[in-house]
C-alpha positions as CSV (number, residue, x, y, z in Angstrom):
1,X,-15.8,48.6,-10.0
2,X,-16.8,46.7,-13.2
3,X,-14.2,44.3,-14.5
4,X,-14.0,43.7,-18.3
5,X,-14.1,40.1,-19.4
6,X,-10.9,40.9,-21.3
7,X,-9.0,42.1,-18.2
8,X,-9.4,39.3,-15.7
9,X,-6.2,37.7,-14.2
10,X,-6.2,34.6,-16.4
11,X,-6.7,36.6,-19.6
12,X,-4.0,39.1,-18.8
13,X,-1.5,36.2,-18.1
14,X,-2.4,34.6,-21.5
15,X,-2.2,37.8,-23.4
16,X,1.3,38.6,-22.1
17,X,2.8,35.5,-23.8
18,X,0.9,35.9,-27.2
19,X,2.1,37.6,-30.4
20,X,0.0,40.4,-31.9
21,X,-1.6,38.1,-34.5
22,X,-2.4,35.5,-31.7
23,X,-3.9,38.2,-29.5
24,X,-6.1,39.4,-32.5
25,X,-7.3,35.9,-33.2
26,X,-8.0,35.3,-29.5
27,X,-10.1,38.5,-29.3
28,X,-12.1,37.6,-32.4
29,X,-12.9,34.2,-31.0
30,X,-14.2,35.7,-27.8
31,X,-16.3,38.3,-29.7
32,X,-17.8,35.4,-31.8
33,X,-18.8,33.5,-28.7
34,X,-20.3,36.5,-27.1
35,X,-22.2,37.4,-30.2
36,X,-23.5,33.8,-30.7
37,X,-24.6,33.5,-27.1
38,X,-26.1,36.9,-26.5
39,X,-26.5,39.1,-29.5
40,X,-27.7,36.5,-32.1
41,X,-29.9,34.7,-29.5
42,X,-31.7,38.0,-29.0
43,X,-32.1,38.4,-32.7
44,X,-33.6,34.9,-33.0
45,X,-36.2,35.6,-30.3
46,X,-37.7,32.8,-28.1
47,X,-37.9,30.0,-30.7
48,X,-35.7,27.6,-28.7
49,X,-37.7,28.4,-25.6
50,X,-41.0,27.8,-27.5
51,X,-39.7,24.5,-28.6
52,X,-38.5,23.6,-25.1
53,X,-41.8,24.4,-23.4
54,X,-44.0,23.4,-26.4
55,X,-45.5,26.9,-26.6
56,X,-48.2,27.3,-29.3
57,X,-48.5,30.5,-31.4
58,X,-52.0,31.3,-30.1
59,X,-53.8,29.7,-27.2
60,X,-57.0,31.5,-26.0
61,X,-57.9,31.9,-22.4
62,X,-60.7,29.7,-21.2
63,X,-64.1,31.3,-21.6
64,X,-64.9,30.6,-17.9
65,X,-62.2,33.1,-17.0
66,X,-64.5,35.9,-18.2
67,X,-67.7,34.7,-16.7
68,X,-68.9,37.0,-14.0
69,X,-71.4,35.1,-11.8
70,X,-72.5,37.6,-9.3
71,X,-73.8,36.3,-5.9
72,X,-76.9,38.0,-4.7
73,X,-76.9,38.3,-0.9
74,X,-80.2,36.7,0.2
75,X,-79.1,35.9,3.8
76,X,-81.8,38.1,5.4
77,X,-84.6,37.0,3.0
78,X,-85.1,33.5,4.7
79,X,-85.3,35.2,8.1
80,X,-87.9,37.6,6.9
81,X,-89.9,34.8,5.3
82,X,-89.8,32.8,8.5
83,X,-90.8,35.7,10.7
84,X,-93.7,36.7,8.4
85,X,-94.7,33.0,8.0
86,X,-94.8,32.4,11.7
87,X,-96.9,35.5,12.3
88,X,-99.2,34.6,9.5
89,X,-99.7,31.2,11.0
90,X,-100.5,32.8,14.4
91,X,-103.0,35.1,12.6
92,X,-104.6,32.2,10.8
93,X,-104.8,30.2,14.1
94,X,-106.5,33.0,16.0
95,X,-109.0,33.4,13.1
96,X,-109.7,29.7,13.3
97,X,-110.3,29.9,17.0
98,X,-112.6,32.8,16.6
99,X,-114.6,31.0,13.9
100,X,-114.8,27.8,16.0
101,X,-116.3,29.8,18.9
102,X,-118.8,31.3,16.5
103,X,-119.7,27.9,15.1
104,X,-120.1,26.4,18.6
105,X,-122.8,28.9,19.5
106,X,-125.0,27.9,16.6
107,X,-124.7,24.1,16.8
108,X,-127.3,21.7,18.1
109,X,-126.7,20.3,21.6
110,X,-126.6,16.7,20.4
111,X,-123.9,17.6,17.9
112,X,-121.6,19.0,20.6
113,X,-118.3,17.1,21.2
114,X,-118.3,15.6,24.7
115,X,-116.0,16.9,27.5
116,X,-112.8,14.9,27.9
117,X,-111.1,14.1,31.2
118,X,-107.3,14.6,31.0
119,X,-105.8,11.3,32.0
120,X,-102.3,11.3,33.5
121,X,-100.9,7.8,33.1
122,X,-98.2,6.7,35.5
123,X,-96.6,4.3,33.2
124,X,-93.2,4.2,35.0
125,X,-92.9,2.4,38.2
126,X,-90.8,5.2,39.8
127,X,-93.5,7.7,39.0
128,X,-96.1,5.4,40.4
129,X,-94.0,5.0,43.6
130,X,-93.6,8.8,44.1
131,X,-97.3,9.2,43.5
132,X,-98.2,6.6,46.2
133,X,-95.7,8.2,48.7
134,X,-97.3,11.6,48.1
135,X,-100.9,10.4,48.0
136,X,-100.8,7.9,50.8
137,X,-97.7,8.5,53.0
138,X,-97.4,5.6,55.4
139,X,-94.8,3.1,56.5
140,X,-95.5,0.5,53.8
141,X,-95.5,3.0,50.9
142,X,-92.2,4.6,52.1
143,X,-90.4,1.2,52.6
144,X,-91.7,-0.1,49.2
145,X,-90.9,3.2,47.5
146,X,-87.4,3.3,49.0
147,X,-86.8,-0.3,47.9
148,X,-87.9,0.4,44.4
149,X,-85.7,3.5,44.1
150,X,-82.7,1.5,45.5
151,X,-83.4,-1.3,43.0
152,X,-83.6,1.3,40.2
153,X,-80.3,2.7,41.2
154,X,-78.7,-0.7,41.2
155,X,-80.2,-1.6,37.9
156,X,-79.0,1.7,36.4
157,X,-75.5,1.3,37.6
158,X,-75.4,-2.3,36.4
159,X,-76.7,-1.3,33.1
160,X,-74.2,1.5,32.8
161,X,-71.3,-0.9,33.6
162,X,-72.3,-3.5,31.1
163,X,-73.1,-0.9,28.4
164,X,-69.6,0.5,29.0
165,X,-68.1,-2.9,28.8
166,X,-69.9,-3.6,25.6
167,X,-68.7,-0.3,24.1
168,X,-65.1,-1.0,25.1
169,X,-65.2,-4.5,23.7
170,X,-66.7,-3.3,20.4
171,X,-64.1,-0.5,20.2
172,X,-61.2,-3.0,20.6
173,X,-62.7,-5.3,18.0
174,X,-63.2,-2.3,15.7
175,X,-59.5,-1.4,16.2
176,X,-58.5,-5.0,15.2
177,X,-60.8,-4.8,12.2
178,X,-59.4,-1.4,11.1
179,X,-55.8,-2.7,11.4
180,X,-56.6,-5.8,9.3
181,X,-58.3,-3.5,6.8
182,X,-55.3,-1.2,6.5
183,X,-53.0,-4.2,6.2
184,X,-55.1,-5.5,3.3
185,X,-55.3,-2.1,1.7
186,X,-51.5,-2.1,1.3
187,X,-51.8,-4.5,-1.5
188,X,-54.6,-2.5,-3.1
189,X,-52.6,0.7,-2.9
190,X,-49.6,-1.1,-4.3
191,X,-51.6,-2.3,-7.2
192,X,-52.8,1.3,-7.9
193,X,-49.3,2.7,-7.6
194,X,-47.7,0.1,-9.8
195,X,-50.5,0.5,-12.3
196,X,-49.9,4.2,-12.6
197,X,-46.2,3.6,-13.0
198,X,-47.0,1.1,-15.7
199,X,-49.2,3.6,-17.5
200,X,-46.4,6.1,-17.5
201,X,-43.9,3.6,-18.8
202,X,-46.4,2.5,-21.5
203,X,-47.1,6.1,-22.6
204,X,-43.4,6.8,-22.7
205,X,-42.8,3.7,-24.8
206,X,-45.7,4.5,-27.2
207,X,-44.9,8.2,-27.7
208,X,-41.2,7.6,-28.0
209,X,-41.9,5.1,-30.8
210,X,-44.3,7.6,-32.4
211,X,-41.9,10.5,-32.2
212,X,-38.9,8.5,-33.6
213,X,-40.8,8.1,-36.8
214,X,-40.3,11.8,-37.4
215,X,-36.9,12.2,-35.9
216,X,-35.1,9.1,-37.3
217,X,-34.8,9.0,-41.1
218,X,-37.2,6.5,-42.7
219,X,-36.4,4.4,-45.7
220,X,-39.7,4.6,-47.5
221,X,-43.1,6.2,-47.1
222,X,-42.7,8.4,-44.0
223,X,-45.9,8.7,-41.9
224,X,-48.2,11.4,-43.1
225,X,-50.7,13.3,-40.9
226,X,-50.0,11.1,-38.0
227,X,-51.4,13.6,-35.6
228,X,-54.9,13.4,-37.0
229,X,-56.5,11.5,-34.2
230,X,-58.2,12.0,-30.9
231,X,-56.3,12.2,-27.6
232,X,-59.4,12.4,-25.4
233,X,-58.8,9.0,-23.9
234,X,-60.6,5.7,-24.0
235,X,-64.2,5.8,-25.3
236,X,-66.8,3.1,-25.5
237,X,-69.1,4.6,-28.1
238,X,-70.5,1.4,-29.5
239,X,-71.2,-0.1,-26.1
240,X,-72.6,3.2,-24.7
241,X,-74.8,3.6,-27.7
242,X,-76.1,0.1,-27.2
243,X,-76.7,0.7,-23.5
244,X,-78.5,4.0,-24.3
245,X,-80.8,2.2,-26.8
246,X,-81.6,-0.5,-24.3
247,X,-82.1,2.1,-21.5
248,X,-84.5,4.1,-23.7
249,X,-86.5,1.0,-24.7
250,X,-86.6,-0.1,-21.1
251,X,-87.9,3.3,-19.9
252,X,-90.6,3.1,-22.6
253,X,-91.7,-0.3,-21.4
254,X,-91.5,0.8,-17.8
255,X,-93.8,3.8,-18.5
256,X,-96.3,1.7,-20.4
257,X,-96.3,-0.9,-17.7
258,X,-96.7,1.7,-15.0
259,X,-99.6,3.4,-16.8
260,X,-101.3,0.0,-17.4
261,X,-100.8,-0.9,-13.8
262,X,-102.4,2.4,-12.6
263,X,-105.4,1.9,-14.9
264,X,-105.8,-1.7,-13.8
265,X,-105.6,-0.9,-10.1
266,X,-108.0,2.0,-10.5
267,X,-110.5,-0.2,-12.2
268,X,-110.0,-2.8,-9.4
269,X,-110.6,-0.2,-6.8
270,X,-113.8,1.0,-8.4
271,X,-115.0,-2.6,-8.7
272,X,-114.2,-3.2,-5.1
273,X,-116.1,-0.1,-4.0
274,X,-119.1,-1.3,-6.1
275,X,-118.9,-4.7,-4.4
276,X,-118.7,-3.1,-1.0
277,X,-121.7,-1.0,-1.7
278,X,-123.7,-4.1,-2.6
279,X,-122.5,-5.9,0.5
280,X,-123.4,-2.8,2.6
281,X,-126.9,-2.8,1.1
282,X,-127.3,-6.5,1.8
283,X,-126.2,-5.9,5.4
284,X,-128.6,-3.1,5.9
285,X,-131.4,-5.1,4.4
286,X,-130.6,-8.1,6.6
287,X,-130.5,-5.8,9.7
288,X,-133.9,-4.3,8.9
289,X,-135.4,-7.8,8.5
290,X,-133.9,-8.8,11.8
291,X,-135.5,-5.7,13.4
292,X,-138.9,-6.6,11.9
293,X,-138.6,-10.2,13.1
294,X,-137.6,-9.1,16.6
295,X,-140.6,-6.7,16.8
296,X,-143.0,-9.4,15.7
297,X,-141.7,-11.8,18.3
298,X,-141.5,-9.3,21.1
299,X,-143.5,-9.8,24.4
300,X,-143.9,-8.1,27.7
301,X,-141.6,-10.8,29.2
302,X,-138.7,-9.9,26.8
303,X,-139.1,-6.2,27.1
304,X,-135.7,-5.3,28.6
305,X,-133.8,-7.6,26.3
306,X,-135.7,-6.3,23.3
307,X,-135.0,-2.7,24.1
308,X,-131.2,-3.4,24.3
309,X,-131.2,-5.4,21.1
310,X,-133.3,-3.0,19.1
311,X,-131.2,-0.1,20.2
312,X,-128.1,-1.9,19.0
313,X,-129.7,-2.8,15.6
314,X,-131.1,0.6,15.0
315,X,-127.7,2.3,15.6
316,X,-125.8,-0.3,13.6
317,X,-128.1,0.2,10.6
318,X,-128.4,4.0,11.1
319,X,-132.1,3.5,10.4
320,X,-134.2,6.4,9.2
321,X,-136.6,8.1,11.6
322,X,-139.8,6.8,9.9
323,X,-138.6,3.2,10.0
324,X,-137.7,3.6,13.7
325,X,-141.2,5.0,14.5
326,X,-143.0,2.4,12.5
327,X,-141.2,-0.6,14.1
328,X,-141.3,0.7,17.7
329,X,-145.0,1.5,17.4
330,X,-145.6,-2.2,16.4
331,X,-144.1,-3.5,19.7
332,X,-146.5,-5.5,21.8
333,X,-145.4,-4.1,25.1
334,X,-145.4,-0.7,26.9
335,X,-147.6,2.3,26.7
336,X,-147.5,4.9,23.9
337,X,-145.7,7.4,26.1
338,X,-143.0,4.8,26.8
339,X,-142.7,4.0,23.1
340,X,-142.4,7.7,22.3
341,X,-139.6,8.1,24.8
342,X,-137.8,5.1,23.4
343,X,-138.2,6.5,19.8
344,X,-136.8,9.9,21.0
345,X,-133.8,8.1,22.6
346,X,-133.0,6.1,19.5
347,X,-133.3,9.0,17.1
348,X,-131.1,11.2,19.4
349,X,-128.4,8.6,19.5
350,X,-128.5,8.1,15.8
351,X,-128.1,11.8,15.2
352,X,-125.4,12.2,17.9
353,X,-122.0,13.0,16.4
354,X,-119.9,11.7,19.3
355,X,-120.4,9.5,22.3
356,X,-118.9,9.6,25.8
357,X,-116.0,7.3,26.5
358,X,-116.4,4.5,29.1
359,X,-115.8,6.2,32.5
360,X,-113.7,3.2,33.6
361,X,-111.2,4.1,30.9
362,X,-111.5,7.8,30.3
363,X,-113.1,9.2,33.4
364,X,-116.6,10.7,33.9
365,X,-116.1,13.5,31.4
366,X,-115.2,16.2,34.0
367,X,-112.5,18.4,32.5
368,X,-110.1,17.8,35.4
369,X,-107.0,15.7,35.5
370,X,-107.4,12.0,36.4
371,X,-104.5,9.7,37.4
372,X,-104.2,6.2,36.2
373,X,-101.4,3.7,36.5
374,X,-100.8,1.1,33.8
375,X,-97.3,-0.2,34.6
376,X,-95.2,-2.6,32.6
377,X,-92.1,-2.8,34.7
378,X,-90.4,-5.5,36.7
379,X,-90.0,-3.1,39.6
380,X,-93.7,-3.1,40.1
381,X,-93.5,-6.7,41.3
382,X,-90.8,-5.7,43.8
383,X,-93.1,-2.9,45.0
384,X,-96.0,-5.3,45.5
385,X,-93.7,-7.7,47.4
386,X,-92.5,-5.0,49.7
387,X,-96.0,-4.0,50.4
388,X,-96.9,-7.5,51.4
389,X,-93.8,-9.5,52.2
390,X,-96.0,-12.3,53.8
391,X,-97.3,-13.3,50.4
392,X,-94.7,-15.7,48.9
393,X,-96.2,-15.5,45.4
394,X,-95.3,-11.8,45.2
395,X,-91.7,-12.8,46.0
396,X,-91.7,-15.5,43.3
397,X,-93.2,-13.2,40.8
398,X,-90.5,-10.6,41.5
399,X,-87.7,-13.1,41.3
400,X,-89.0,-14.8,38.2
401,X,-89.8,-11.7,36.2
402,X,-86.7,-9.8,37.4
403,X,-84.6,-12.9,36.4
404,X,-86.2,-13.0,32.9
405,X,-85.7,-9.3,32.5
406,X,-82.0,-9.5,33.5
407,X,-81.4,-12.5,31.2
408,X,-83.3,-10.8,28.4
409,X,-81.3,-7.6,28.7
410,X,-78.0,-9.5,29.0
411,X,-78.9,-11.6,25.9
412,X,-79.9,-8.5,24.0
413,X,-76.7,-6.7,25.1
414,X,-74.5,-9.6,23.9
415,X,-76.5,-10.0,20.7
416,X,-76.2,-6.3,19.9
417,X,-72.5,-6.4,20.6
418,X,-71.9,-9.4,18.3
419,X,-74.2,-7.8,15.7
420,X,-72.2,-4.6,15.7
421,X,-68.9,-6.4,15.5
422,X,-70.1,-8.6,12.6
423,X,-71.5,-5.5,10.8
424,X,-68.2,-3.8,11.2
425,X,-66.3,-6.8,9.9
426,X,-68.6,-7.1,6.9
427,X,-68.4,-3.3,6.3
428,X,-64.6,-3.6,6.4
429,X,-64.7,-6.5,3.9
430,X,-67.1,-4.4,1.7
431,X,-64.7,-1.4,1.9
432,X,-61.8,-3.6,0.9
433,X,-63.7,-5.1,-2.0
434,X,-64.7,-1.6,-3.1
435,X,-61.2,-0.3,-3.0
436,X,-60.1,-3.3,-5.0
437,X,-62.8,-2.6,-7.6
438,X,-61.8,1.1,-7.6
439,X,-58.2,0.3,-8.6
440,X,-59.3,0.0,-12.3
441,X,-61.4,3.1,-12.0
442,X,-58.5,5.1,-10.5
443,X,-56.1,3.9,-13.2
444,X,-58.6,4.9,-15.9
445,X,-59.0,8.2,-14.2
446,X,-55.2,8.7,-14.0
447,X,-54.8,7.7,-17.7
448,X,-57.6,10.0,-18.8
449,X,-56.0,13.0,-17.0
450,X,-52.6,12.1,-18.3
451,X,-54.0,12.0,-21.9
452,X,-55.8,15.4,-21.4
453,X,-52.5,17.0,-20.1
454,X,-50.4,15.5,-22.9
455,X,-52.9,15.8,-25.8
456,X,-52.4,19.6,-26.5
457,X,-48.6,19.1,-26.5
458,X,-48.7,16.2,-28.9
459,X,-51.1,18.0,-31.2
460,X,-48.7,20.9,-31.3
461,X,-45.9,18.6,-32.1
462,X,-47.8,17.1,-35.0
463,X,-48.9,20.5,-36.1
464,X,-45.3,21.6,-36.4
465,X,-44.4,18.4,-38.2
466,X,-47.1,19.1,-40.8
467,X,-46.1,22.7,-41.2
468,X,-42.5,21.7,-41.9
469,X,-41.1,24.9,-40.3
470,X,-39.1,23.1,-37.6
471,X,-35.8,21.3,-38.0
472,X,-35.1,17.8,-36.7
473,X,-33.3,19.2,-33.7
474,X,-36.2,21.5,-32.8
475,X,-38.6,18.6,-33.1
476,X,-36.3,16.5,-31.0
477,X,-36.4,19.2,-28.3
478,X,-40.2,19.3,-28.4
479,X,-40.4,15.5,-28.2
480,X,-38.0,15.3,-25.3
481,X,-40.0,17.8,-23.3
482,X,-43.3,16.0,-24.0
483,X,-41.7,12.8,-22.7
484,X,-40.4,14.7,-19.7
485,X,-44.0,16.0,-19.1
486,X,-45.4,12.4,-19.4
487,X,-42.9,11.2,-16.8
488,X,-42.9,14.1,-14.3
489,X,-46.0,16.1,-15.0
490,X,-49.5,16.0,-13.4
491,X,-51.4,14.0,-12.4
492,X,-48.7,12.7,-10.2
493,X,-48.4,9.0,-9.2
494,X,-48.6,9.8,-5.5
495,X,-51.7,12.0,-5.7
């Protein structure tokens, strides 16, 4: 059941004791209050609300709201490109293999690449031990192999233990460093917090003083067009322009210097190539003169030495075929058939594209796997000692080299641990210094955002001041809400 505001208990009690004229006056007063608070407010519209929230008459939506950036789904395109690219590479590779086979059938024999033995290097002592146990299974290899494997296990476990100890020690030091950093950052964060609060107090003081010029009656010359200024924040136009000019001039100088350097280095390179060509010609001329002198002084007694030296000199100078024939035919030893064979050998080696590697290093050229052992490992000396325990030098070698290895590893471990801790300390100091330097940046950022949030409201206030359509009370409401926005609006002090 709806209860009329004129028939509540308190009103009925009051009405019972009033005269007719008092009742009429009381009812008229109530009607006026209701009309002023509801009916007339509706007639006035939202002017008070607009003043309270500093609502402008027309504020367009941002243009970005209507931008429609459609995303094209290209997720499958990279997969297709990769698949086609891989298959294209396979096709190109097979075509290359086919072409290589065709080329090999038409090439001269002396141009063929030599066969290569596939060398399997047993560079780890454990691999070498297993190979010896498989290749030559006897008592010594088994004892030596078992000893090396046991030593490897001991070294591995020792290394694991000390590596773990190093990591634990570094972690504890890192925890101490981080705690000290956080303790020091309290002061930095306090500076940032107090700076933001000071910015807010400064802005409140400034705008309060500005607004009072329009709200408090002035004796003479009230401020005119006070709002005609920028609220975009602090700018450094003159300094920035100066820096831009310097930067542009510096870039021009850098470009000119780079170009000049390229030209100079290119000229120097060409000059060096020309000099090297002269030096090469002098070297070839000197080699040819040496060949001629050697041929003139050759005798039957120096035949073998002369053949070796001449072969080396002809190959070094890459002598032409006519020069080779001319000089070898002048030799004072051997028959013509022997000279012809020597000429044929020299010309064949000069024309040969590749030579066989030394069999002591690369095998005899048979395309079969060959096993070699080039071990640089302290356990190799332990293996040698176990093979021949009667040799005291093997024992001394093992103890000495193992001791050096252990000391070197321990020193490296300690050095790395100290280095990491020092790096973490320096990094923490750098982080602290960075955070201290960033306080001013954070405060400028906070101030710029505050200005950007308040600027439209202040501009609207000054716009209403210039228009003269608002009363002092309405302007006071707008000013109070702007100050409220400065104090409590974004960006927030704690963000």
